[in-house]
C-alpha positions in Angstrom: -11.2 18.4 1.8 -12.6 16.3 -1.1 -15.9 15.2 0.8 -19.4 15.7 0.4 -21.0 18.9 1.8 -22.4 16.8 4.9 -18.9 16.0 6.1 -17.7 19.7 5.6 -20.6 21.0 7.9 -20.3 18.2 10.5 -16.6 17.9 11.1 -16.2 21.5 12.6 -18.9 20.5 15.1 -17.4 17.4 16.4 -16.2 17.7 20.1 -12.9 16.1 21.3 -10.2 14.2 19.9 -10.2 13.4 16.2 -8.1 13.0 13.3 -8.9 12.5 9.6 -6.4 10.3 7.2 -6.9 9.1 3.7 -5.5 6.1 2.5 -4.2 6.7 -0.8 -5.4 4.6 -3.7 -7.8 2.8 -1.5 -11.5 1.8 -1.7 -14.0 0.9 1.3 -12.8 -2.9 1.6 -9.1 -1.9 1.9 -9.4 -1.6 5.4 -10.3 -5.2 5.9 -8.7 -8.5 5.7 -10.7 -8.9 2.2 -7.7 -6.6 1.1 -5.3 -9.5 1.2 -7.7 -12.3 0.3 -9.8 -11.1 -2.5 -7.0 -10.7 -5.2 -5.9 -14.4 -4.3 -9.4 -15.4 -4.7 -10.1 -13.6 -8.0 -7.0 -15.1 -9.7 -7.8 -18.5 -8.3 -11.5 -18.3 -10.0 -9.9 -16.7 -13.4 -10.9 -13.2 -13.0 -8.8 -10.6 -14.9 -6.0 -8.3 -13.3 -7.8 -5.6 -11.9 -11.4 -6.9 -11.2 -11.2 -6.3 -7.6 -10.0 -2.4 -8.1 -13.5 -1.1 -7.7 -13.5 -2.6 -4.1 -10.3 -2.3 -3.1 -8.4 0.4 -4.8 -4.9 0.0 -6.2 -3.0 0.3 -3.1 -0.6 -2.6 -2.4 -2.5 -5.1 0.0 0.7 -5.2 2.1 0.7 -1.5 2.6 -3.0 -1.2 3.2 -2.9 -3.8 6.0 0.3 -2.5 7.5 -1.1 1.2 7.5 -4.3 0.0 9.0 -2.6 -2.0 11.7 -0.2 0.8 12.7 -3.1 3.5 12.9 -5.7 1.2 14.6 -2.8 0.0 17.3 -1.7 3.5 17.9 -5.1 5.0 18.5 -5.8 2.2 21.0 -2.4 2.7 22.8 -3.0 6.3 23.0 -6.9 6.2 24.2 -6.9 2.8 26.3 -3.4 2.6 27.3 -2.5 6.3 27.4 0.7 5.8 25.6 1.7 8.8 23.6 2.5 8.4 20.0 3.8 10.8 17.1 1.7 8.9 14.5 -1.1 11.2 14.5 0.9 14.6 14.4 0.6 14.6 10.5 1.6 12.4 7.6 3.9 9.8 8.6 7.1 8.8 6.8 6.8 5.1 7.7 3.3 5.2 6.1 3.2 8.0 3.4 0.1 6.4 1.6 -1.7 7.3 5.0 -2.5 11.2 3.9 -3.0 13.6 7.0 -6.2 15.7 6.4 -7.6 17.2 9.4 -7.3 17.6 13.2 
């Protein structure tokens, strides 16, 4: 796991259901609507290509949004609606950029 030492100590002590996925080529703001909006705003303001990469990574915005929506929906379906899903069984063929790390 490529996380700091605190995560390595913390994770095994968590109780209950948990999963860890990594959205390849993403950054912190890749999980928000900014992923779609910021590149458009930057282009409109004349910013050079790639100027949003430190905030958004290099993942295609449509793929980041699709993966985030699918995993958030599946989480709530599973835990609030009791609907089973195979999305959390490992890396998904539909969302290969969402890499399964830990149970």
